C-alpha positions in Angstrom: 4.5 33.5 -72.6 5.4 30.9 -70.4 3.5 29.7 -67.0 5.3 28.7 -63.9 3.8 26.9 -61.2 5.4 26.7 -58.0 4.2 24.1 -55.6 5.9 23.6 -52.7 6.2 20.0 -51.6 2.9 18.6 -48.8 3.2 18.6 -45.4 5.8 15.6 -44.6 6.1 12.8 -42.0 8.7 13.6 -38.9 7.7 10.3 -36.7 10.8 8.6 -37.1 13.6 10.6 -36.3 16.6 8.1 -37.8 14.8 9.2 -41.3 17.6 11.5 -43.6 15.7 14.7 -44.5 15.6 14.0 -48.1 13.8 10.5 -47.2 11.0 11.7 -45.2 7.3 10.8 -47.0 4.4 12.5 -46.6 2.1 12.4 -43.7 -1.9 11.6 -43.6 -2.7 15.0 -44.4 -0.2 15.3 -47.2 -1.4 12.7 -48.9 -5.1 14.1 -48.8 -3.7 18.0 -49.4 -1.6 16.9 -52.5 -4.6 15.8 -55.0 -7.0 18.3 -53.2 -4.5 21.1 -55.0 -4.3 19.1 -58.1 -8.2 18.8 -58.5 -8.5 22.4 -57.8 -5.5 23.4 -60.4 -7.7 21.1 -63.3 -10.6 23.0 -62.0 -8.6 26.4 -62.8 -7.9 24.8 -66.3 -4.3 25.7 -65.2 -2.4 22.3 -65.5 1.2 22.6 -66.6 2.8 20.8 -69.4 6.1 19.3 -67.7 6.3 18.8 -63.9 10.2 19.2 -61.9 10.1 17.9 -59.0 13.0 17.6 -56.2 14.3 14.5 -55.5 13.2 14.5 -52.0 10.8 11.5 -51.2 8.0 14.1 -50.2 8.4 16.7 -52.9 8.4 13.3 -55.6 5.1 12.0 -54.0 3.6 15.2 -53.8 4.0 15.8 -57.6 3.0 12.7 -58.6 -0.5 13.0 -56.4 -0.9 16.5 -58.1 -0.5 15.1 -61.3 -2.6 12.3 -61.3 -6.1 14.6 -60.4 -5.1 16.3 -64.2 -6.7 15.5 -67.1 -4.1 15.0 -69.4 -0.7 13.4 -68.1 2.3 15.6 -67.9 5.7 14.2 -68.3 6.9 14.0 -64.7 11.0 15.1 -63.8 13.1 14.9 -61.0 16.0 17.2 -61.4 18.1 17.2 -58.4 19.2 20.5 -57.9 15.9 21.7 -56.4 16.3 19.8 -53.2 17.7 23.3 -52.4 17.2 26.3 -50.0 19.2 28.7 -52.6 16.3 30.6 -55.3 19.4 30.4 -57.9 18.8 26.5 -58.0 15.8 27.0 -59.2 16.2 29.9 -61.6 18.8 27.5 -63.6 16.2 24.6 -63.6 13.3 27.0 -65.2 16.2 28.2 -67.4 16.8 24.9 -68.5 13.6 23.8 -69.3 12.8 22.6 -73.0 10.9 25.3 -75.1 8.2 22.7 -76.0 6.7 23.5 -72.8 4.6 26.1 -72.2 4.0 25.6 -68.8 6.0 23.9 -66.6 5.8 23.2 -62.5 8.1 23.1 -59.9 8.0 21.0 -57.0 10.2 22.5 -54.2 10.9 23.6 -50.8 11.4 26.6 -48.6 13.2 28.9 -48.2 13.9 28.8 -52.1 10.6 29.0 -53.1 9.8 32.2 -50.8 13.3 33.8 -51.8 12.3 33.6 -55.2 9.2 34.8 -55.2 10.9 37.7 -53.7 12.3 38.3 -57.6 9.1 38.2 -59.1 8.3 40.8 -57.0 5.3 38.9 -54.9 5.0 39.5 -51.3 4.4 36.3 -49.1 5.7 35.6 -45.8 5.8 32.2 -46.1 4.2 29.9 -49.2 2.7 27.2 -47.1 3.0 23.1 -47.4 1.3 22.2 -51.0 0.8 25.9 -51.9 0.9 26.9 -55.4 1.7 30.3 -57.1 1.0 30.9 -60.7 3.3 33.4 -62.6 2.8 34.3 -66.1 5.9 35.7 -67.8 6.2 37.7 -70.4 8.3 35.9 -71.9 9.1 33.2 -75.0 11.8 31.4 -73.9 12.8 29.6 -70.3 15.8 31.4 -70.5 14.7 35.0 -70.8 12.2 35.1 -67.7 14.3 38.0 -65.5 13.9 40.3 -68.4 10.1 40.5 -68.9 7.3 41.0 -66.9 6.0 39.0 -64.3 2.9 38.6 -63.4 1.3 36.1 -60.2 -2.1 34.7 -62.0 -3.3 32.5 -58.6 -2.3 31.6 -55.6 -4.1 28.5 -53.5 -2.8 25.8 -50.5 -5.0 23.6 -49.1 -5.9 25.8 -45.9 -7.2 28.4 -47.4 -10.9 27.4 -47.9 -10.2 26.0 -44.2 -10.3 29.5 -42.7 -13.8 30.5 -44.1 
């Protein structure tokens, strides 16, 4: 059994219109939300063995801020292919994960994350910024994730607790 954490990057800053999309940093809210989500994951006792981030600045910053809240130090990797709009690129990253990892967090972008979740299948119109979905994969291998059953175990995002 494997556990896949899909995480959308936290809120990004749009203050500098000259910045390339890839280089946009987190805004104030994103810098606050990412550590909060890391704390919530740590309290759930769901912490990944490895965190694989898109190469975008906002995704890497989100990954780092989340990881700082864990009681262990997961390996942090950057895969440029996660800077994508295509869910198949996410699938390819999952299939290339080292089998030593029983759990992995991917930090990426919409619409790719939303389209990937539709393959689980899991109905979610939009994974909010800094949202995390944890999926249990009934598979011994990351390469075979598509073949086994999949179950969403956990969904959380910063605004969820603010709604009450």
